Every structure is written in C-alpha cells, then in structure tokens.
KELUMMI-574404 format. One record per atom (N, C-alpha, C): residue number from 1; residue in one letter; x, y, z. Coordinates in steps of 0.02 Angstrom, whole numbers, plus 50000, padded with zeros to 5 digits. Layout:
<sites>
+------+------+-------+-------+-------+
! resi ! resn !    xx !    yy !    zz !
+------+------+-------+-------+-------+
!  NUM !    A !     X !     Y !     Z !
...
+------+------+-------+-------+-------+
</sites>
This chain:
<sites>
+------+------+-------+-------+-------+
! resi ! resn !    xx !    yy !    zz !
+------+------+-------+-------+-------+
!    1 !    M ! 55673 ! 53625 ! 53927 !
!    1 !    M ! 55715 ! 53683 ! 53927 !
!    1 !    M ! 55750 ! 53686 ! 53859 !
!    2 !    E ! 55745 ! 53743 ! 53826 !
!    2 !    E ! 55776 ! 53751 ! 53760 !
!    2 !    E ! 55847 ! 53779 ! 53766 !
!    3 !    D ! 55858 ! 53825 ! 53810 !
!    3 !    D ! 55923 ! 53857 ! 53817 !
!    3 !    D ! 55945 ! 53858 ! 53890 !
!    4 !    A ! 56009 ! 53855 ! 53900 !
!    4 !    A ! 56037 ! 53858 ! 53968 !
!    4 !    A ! 56107 ! 53887 ! 53965 !
!    5 !    I ! 56126 ! 53919 ! 54019 !
!    5 !    I ! 56194 ! 53943 ! 54028 !
!    5 !    I ! 56220 ! 53911 ! 54092 !
!    6 !    L ! 56277 ! 53878 ! 54088 !
!    6 !    L ! 56306 ! 53845 ! 54146 !
!    6 !    L ! 56374 ! 53878 ! 54161 !
!    7 !    Y ! 56382 ! 53901 ! 54222 !
!    7 !    Y ! 56445 ! 53931 ! 54243 !
!    7 !    Y ! 56478 ! 53887 ! 54295 !
!    8 !    A ! 56544 ! 53882 ! 54292 !
!    8 !    A ! 56581 ! 53840 ! 54338 !
!    8 !    A ! 56590 ! 53872 ! 54406 !
!    9 !    A ! 56587 ! 53937 ! 54410 !
!    9 !    A ! 56599 ! 53972 ! 54473 !
!    9 !    A ! 56553 ! 54033 ! 54478 !
!   10 !    C ! 56538 ! 54053 ! 54540 !
!   10 !    C ! 56495 ! 54112 ! 54551 !
!   10 !    C ! 56525 ! 54175 ! 54520 !
!   11 !    F ! 56591 ! 54182 ! 54524 !
!   11 !    F ! 56623 ! 54241 ! 54495 !
!   11 !    F ! 56609 ! 54245 ! 54421 !
!   12 !    D ! 56615 ! 54188 ! 54386 !
!   12 !    D ! 56601 ! 54186 ! 54314 !
!   12 !    D ! 56528 ! 54201 ! 54300 !
!   13 !    A ! 56483 ! 54174 ! 54340 !
!   13 !    A ! 56412 ! 54187 ! 54331 !
!   13 !    A ! 56396 ! 54261 ! 54340 !
!   14 !    N ! 56422 ! 54291 ! 54393 !
!   14 !    N ! 56411 ! 54362 ! 54404 !
!   14 !    N ! 56440 ! 54404 ! 54348 !
!   15 !    A ! 56496 ! 54384 ! 54321 !
!   15 !    A ! 56528 ! 54422 ! 54268 !
!   15 !    A ! 56491 ! 54416 ! 54202 !
!   16 !    G ! 56454 ! 54362 ! 54192 !
!   16 !    G ! 56423 ! 54351 ! 54127 !
!   16 !    G ! 56347 ! 54358 ! 54123 !
!   17 !    I ! 56313 ! 54352 ! 54178 !
!   17 !    I ! 56240 ! 54348 ! 54175 !
!   17 !    I ! 56205 ! 54413 ! 54155 !
!   18 !    F ! 56232 ! 54469 ! 54175 !
!   18 !    F ! 56198 ! 54533 ! 54161 !
!   18 !    F ! 56199 ! 54551 ! 54087 !
!   19 !    E ! 56252 ! 54532 ! 54054 !
!   19 !    E ! 56258 ! 54546 ! 53982 !
!   19 !    E ! 56205 ! 54509 ! 53942 !
!   20 !    V ! 56190 ! 54447 ! 53961 !
!   20 !    V ! 56142 ! 54408 ! 53923 !
!   20 !    V ! 56069 ! 54424 ! 53943 !
!   21 !    L ! 56059 ! 54452 ! 54002 !
!   21 !    L ! 55991 ! 54467 ! 54024 !
!   21 !    L ! 55966 ! 54537 ! 54005 !
!   22 !    T ! 56012 ! 54581 ! 53986 !
!   22 !    T ! 55992 ! 54651 ! 53974 !
!   22 !    T ! 56015 ! 54675 ! 53906 !
!   23 !    D ! 55985 ! 54731 ! 53885 !
!   23 !    D ! 56006 ! 54765 ! 53824 !
!   23 !    D ! 56009 ! 54840 ! 53838 !
!   24 !    P ! 56029 ! 54881 ! 53789 !
!   24 !    P ! 56039 ! 54953 ! 53802 !
!   24 !    P ! 55978 ! 54991 ! 53827 !
!   25 !    S ! 55918 ! 54965 ! 53817 !
!   25 !    S ! 55858 ! 55001 ! 53840 !
!   25 !    S ! 55840 ! 54984 ! 53912 !
!   26 !    D ! 55877 ! 54938 ! 53944 !
!   26 !    D ! 55863 ! 54916 ! 54012 !
!   26 !    D ! 55903 ! 54957 ! 54063 !
!   27 !    V ! 55882 ! 54951 ! 54126 !
!   27 !    V ! 55917 ! 54986 ! 54181 !
!   27 !    V ! 55932 ! 54934 ! 54236 !
!   28 !    I ! 55995 ! 54933 ! 54258 !
!   28 !    I ! 56015 ! 54892 ! 54315 !
!   28 !    I ! 56028 ! 54938 ! 54374 !
!   29 !    I ! 55993 ! 54925 ! 54429 !
!   29 !    I ! 56001 ! 54965 ! 54489 !
!   29 !    I ! 56031 ! 54919 ! 54542 !
!   30 !    S ! 56092 ! 54935 ! 54563 !
!   30 !    S ! 56131 ! 54890 ! 54606 !
!   30 !    S ! 56148 ! 54923 ! 54672 !
!   31 !    D ! 56150 ! 54882 ! 54725 !
!   31 !    D ! 56174 ! 54906 ! 54790 !
!   31 !    D ! 56247 ! 54927 ! 54781 !
!   32 !    E ! 56265 ! 54984 ! 54809 !
!   32 !    E ! 56332 ! 55011 ! 54800 !
!   32 !    E ! 56387 ! 54967 ! 54830 !
!   33 !    L ! 56369 ! 54922 ! 54876 !
!   33 !    L ! 56420 ! 54879 ! 54907 !
!   33 !    L ! 56416 ! 54806 ! 54884 !
!   34 !    N ! 56387 ! 54794 ! 54825 !
!   34 !    N ! 56386 ! 54727 ! 54799 !
!   34 !    N ! 56457 ! 54701 ! 54787 !
!   35 !    H ! 56463 ! 54635 ! 54783 !
!   35 !    H ! 56527 ! 54603 ! 54772 !
!   35 !    H ! 56559 ! 54627 ! 54707 !
!   36 !    A ! 56624 ! 54630 ! 54705 !
!   36 !    A ! 56661 ! 54654 ! 54646 !
!   36 !    A ! 56642 ! 54617 ! 54582 !
!   37 !    S ! 56629 ! 54552 ! 54586 !
!   37 !    S ! 56611 ! 54515 ! 54526 !
!   37 !    S ! 56543 ! 54536 ! 54498 !
!   38 !    I ! 56497 ! 54555 ! 54543 !
!   38 !    I ! 56432 ! 54581 ! 54520 !
!   38 !    I ! 56442 ! 54648 ! 54487 !
!   39 !    I ! 56481 ! 54691 ! 54517 !
!   39 !    I ! 56494 ! 54757 ! 54489 !
!   39 !    I ! 56528 ! 54751 ! 54421 !
!   40 !    D ! 56576 ! 54706 ! 54414 !
!   40 !    D ! 56609 ! 54694 ! 54350 !
!   40 !    D ! 56559 ! 54670 ! 54298 !
!   41 !    G ! 56516 ! 54624 ! 54317 !
!   41 !    G ! 56466 ! 54598 ! 54271 !
!   41 !    G ! 56419 ! 54653 ! 54247 !
!   42 !    I ! 56398 ! 54695 ! 54292 !
!   42 !    I ! 56354 ! 54751 ! 54273 !
!   42 !    I ! 56390 ! 54798 ! 54226 !
!   43 !    R ! 56453 ! 54812 ! 54239 !
!   43 !    R ! 56492 ! 54856 ! 54195 !
!   43 !    R ! 56496 ! 54828 ! 54124 !
!   44 !    L ! 56499 ! 54762 ! 54116 !
!   44 !    L ! 56504 ! 54731 ! 54050 !
!   44 !    L ! 56439 ! 54733 ! 54011 !
!   45 !    S ! 56383 ! 54744 ! 54045 !
!   45 !    S ! 56319 ! 54746 ! 54010 !
!   45 !    S ! 56311 ! 54812 ! 53973 !
!   46 !    K ! 56265 ! 54812 ! 53925 !
!   46 !    K ! 56251 ! 54873 ! 53887 !
!   46 !    K ! 56195 ! 54915 ! 53918 !
!   47 !    A ! 56167 ! 54890 ! 53973 !
!   47 !    A ! 56112 ! 54925 ! 54006 !
!   47 !    A ! 56137 ! 54988 ! 54041 !
!   48 !    K ! 56090 ! 55034 ! 54054 !
!   48 !    K ! 56105 ! 55092 ! 54095 !
!   48 !    K ! 56117 ! 55067 ! 54166 !
!   49 !    K ! 56167 ! 55095 ! 54200 !
!   49 !    K ! 56186 ! 55072 ! 54266 !
!   49 !    K ! 56174 ! 55126 ! 54318 !
!   50 !    M ! 56145 ! 55106 ! 54375 !
!   50 !    M ! 56135 ! 55151 ! 54431 !
!   50 !    M ! 56150 ! 55114 ! 54495 !
!   51 !    R ! 56170 ! 55150 ! 54546 !
!   51 !    R ! 56181 ! 55121 ! 54612 !
!   51 !    R ! 56136 ! 55154 ! 54662 !
!   52 !    F ! 56113 ! 55114 ! 54711 !
!   52 !    F ! 56077 ! 55144 ! 54767 !
!   52 !    F ! 56118 ! 55134 ! 54830 !
!   53 !    K ! 56108 ! 55179 ! 54879 !
!   53 !    K ! 56146 ! 55176 ! 54941 !
!   53 !    K ! 56135 ! 55108 ! 54974 !
!   54 !    H ! 56187 ! 55083 ! 55006 !
!   54 !    H ! 56186 ! 55016 ! 55035 !
!   54 !    H ! 56125 ! 55005 ! 55080 !
!   55 !    M ! 56084 ! 54958 ! 55059 !
!   55 !    M ! 56024 ! 54936 ! 55097 !
!   55 !    M ! 55977 ! 54993 ! 55114 !
!   56 !    D ! 55973 ! 55043 ! 55071 !
!   56 !    D ! 55931 ! 55102 ! 55083 !
!   56 !    D ! 55869 ! 55098 ! 55038 !
!   57 !    V ! 55813 ! 55076 ! 55067 !
!   57 !    V ! 55752 ! 55067 ! 55028 !
!   57 !    V ! 55728 ! 55133 ! 54998 !
!   58 !    G ! 55734 ! 55187 ! 55035 !
!   58 !    G ! 55712 ! 55252 ! 55010 !
!   58 !    G ! 55750 ! 55273 ! 54948 !
!   59 !    D ! 55816 ! 55263 ! 54948 !
!   59 !    D ! 55857 ! 55280 ! 54890 !
!   59 !    D ! 55839 ! 55235 ! 54831 !
!   60 !    L ! 55828 ! 55171 ! 54845 !
!   60 !    L ! 55808 ! 55124 ! 54792 !
!   60 !    L ! 55741 ! 55146 ! 54762 !
!   61 !    E ! 55693 ! 55164 ! 54804 !
!   61 !    E ! 55628 ! 55187 ! 54779 !
!   61 !    E ! 55635 ! 55247 ! 54733 !
!   62 !    E ! 55679 ! 55294 ! 54751 !
!   62 !    E ! 55691 ! 55353 ! 54709 !
!   62 !    E ! 55718 ! 55332 ! 54640 !
!   63 !    K ! 55766 ! 55286 ! 54640 !
!   63 !    K ! 55794 ! 55262 ! 54576 !
!   63 !    K ! 55741 ! 55228 ! 54534 !
!   64 !    L ! 55697 ! 55190 ! 54567 !
!   64 !    L ! 55644 ! 55156 ! 54530 !
!   64 !    L ! 55595 ! 55206 ! 54500 !
!   65 !    K ! 55579 ! 55259 ! 54537 !
!   65 !    K ! 55534 ! 55311 ! 54511 !
!   65 !    K ! 55564 ! 55349 ! 54453 !
!   66 !    E ! 55630 ! 55357 ! 54453 !
!   66 !    E ! 55665 ! 55395 ! 54401 !
!   66 !    E ! 55669 ! 55358 ! 54335 !
!   67 !    N ! 55657 ! 55293 ! 54335 !
!   67 !    N ! 55667 ! 55252 ! 54276 !
!   67 !    N ! 55605 ! 55213 ! 54259 !
!   68 !    Q ! 55599 ! 55198 ! 54194 !
!   68 !    Q ! 55543 ! 55158 ! 54169 !
!   68 !    Q ! 55570 ! 55103 ! 54125 !
!   69 !    G ! 55527 ! 55058 ! 54106 !
!   69 !    G ! 55547 ! 55003 ! 54063 !
!   69 !    G ! 55570 ! 54944 ! 54104 !
!   70 !    Y ! 55613 ! 54903 ! 54075 !
!   70 !    Y ! 55639 ! 54844 ! 54109 !
!   70 !    Y ! 55691 ! 54864 ! 54160 !
!   71 !    L ! 55677 ! 54852 ! 54223 !
!   71 !    L ! 55723 ! 54869 ! 54277 !
!   71 !    L ! 55745 ! 54805 ! 54311 !
!   72 !    L ! 55810 ! 54799 ! 54322 !
!   72 !    L ! 55838 ! 54742 ! 54358 !
!   72 !    L ! 55870 ! 54769 ! 54422 !
!   73 !    V ! 55843 ! 54750 ! 54479 !
!   73 !    V ! 55870 ! 54772 ! 54543 !
!   73 !    V ! 55915 ! 54717 ! 54570 !
!   74 !    V ! 55977 ! 54735 ! 54590 !
!   74 !    V ! 56026 ! 54687 ! 54615 !
!   74 !    V ! 56045 ! 54707 ! 54686 !
!   75 !    P ! 56008 ! 54681 ! 54736 !
!   75 !    P ! 56025 ! 54698 ! 54806 !
!   75 !    P ! 56081 ! 54654 ! 54832 !
!   76 !    T ! 56106 ! 54669 ! 54890 !
!   76 !    T ! 56153 ! 54624 ! 54924 !
!   76 !    T ! 56113 ! 54565 ! 54951 !
!   77 !    P ! 56144 ! 54508 ! 54963 !
!   77 !    P ! 56107 ! 54449 ! 54985 !
!   77 !    P ! 56068 ! 54459 ! 55050 !
!   78 !    N ! 56090 ! 54502 ! 55095 !
!   78 !    N ! 56055 ! 54511 ! 55159 !
!   78 !    N ! 56004 ! 54567 ! 55157 !
!   79 !    F ! 55992 ! 54597 ! 55100 !
!   79 !    F ! 55946 ! 54653 ! 55093 !
!   79 !    F ! 55876 ! 54634 ! 55116 !
!   80 !    A ! 55849 ! 54579 ! 55093 !
!   80 !    A ! 55781 ! 54558 ! 55111 !
!   80 !    A ! 55775 ! 54543 ! 55185 !
!   81 !    L ! 55826 ! 54516 ! 55214 !
!   81 !    L ! 55825 ! 54500 ! 55286 !
!   81 !    L ! 55823 ! 54563 ! 55328 !
!   82 !    K ! 55861 ! 54613 ! 55309 !
!   82 !    K ! 55866 ! 54675 ! 55347 !
!   82 !    K ! 55799 ! 54712 ! 55348 !
!   83 !    F ! 55762 ! 54710 ! 55292 !
!   83 !    F ! 55702 ! 54750 ! 55286 !
!   83 !    F ! 55638 ! 54711 ! 55292 !
!   84 !    S ! 55641 ! 54648 ! 55312 !
!   84 !    S ! 55580 ! 54610 ! 55322 !
!   84 !    S ! 55546 ! 54635 ! 55386 !
!   85 !    K ! 55481 ! 54630 ! 55388 !
!   85 !    K ! 55443 ! 54657 ! 55445 !
!   85 !    K ! 55427 ! 54603 ! 55496 !
!   86 !    D ! 55454 ! 54544 ! 55489 !
!   86 !    D ! 55441 ! 54489 ! 55536 !
!   86 !    D ! 55480 ! 54496 ! 55599 !
+------+------+-------+-------+-------+
</sites>
C-alpha cells in the first residue's frame, strides 16, 4: 500500500473522505436521510451534489440516468437490506 488515510472517528471519516475521492467533474448522489456527518462531508467536496428520496430505487435510477461520468452513490446503511430480493 502506497497511500492511506486513517481517521480516528467515523464522523471525521465521513467529513473528510468525499473531498479526497472526488473532483469537480464528479457527481455524488446521496440518500436524503443520510447521517449529518455524511451530508457535511459531501458538502465539503467539490463534486456536483444530488439527493435521492429515502430508499427510493426509482428516484435513484432517475438521478443515475441524468448524470454521466464518475458517479458516487451514498445510500443509507440499510438500503441494500430493504431492496434485496431474498
């Protein structure tokens, strides 16, 4: 491993990770009810920011269709569980 970022707390990680992963040509699409630290971290990034309705796959699909390039989707932790078909 050549580079690493170590955060002492989840709040710090959420506040800092989006800025280092994205640039102005990127798009972050976030669940509207994500934790405040995630929302703050997204605000600090230079990427275009969009929100999709809480756990709404249809709204997320629309946002994905509207955008091209590097897309970072930030769902809530229980998003995958809610929409799994098992």
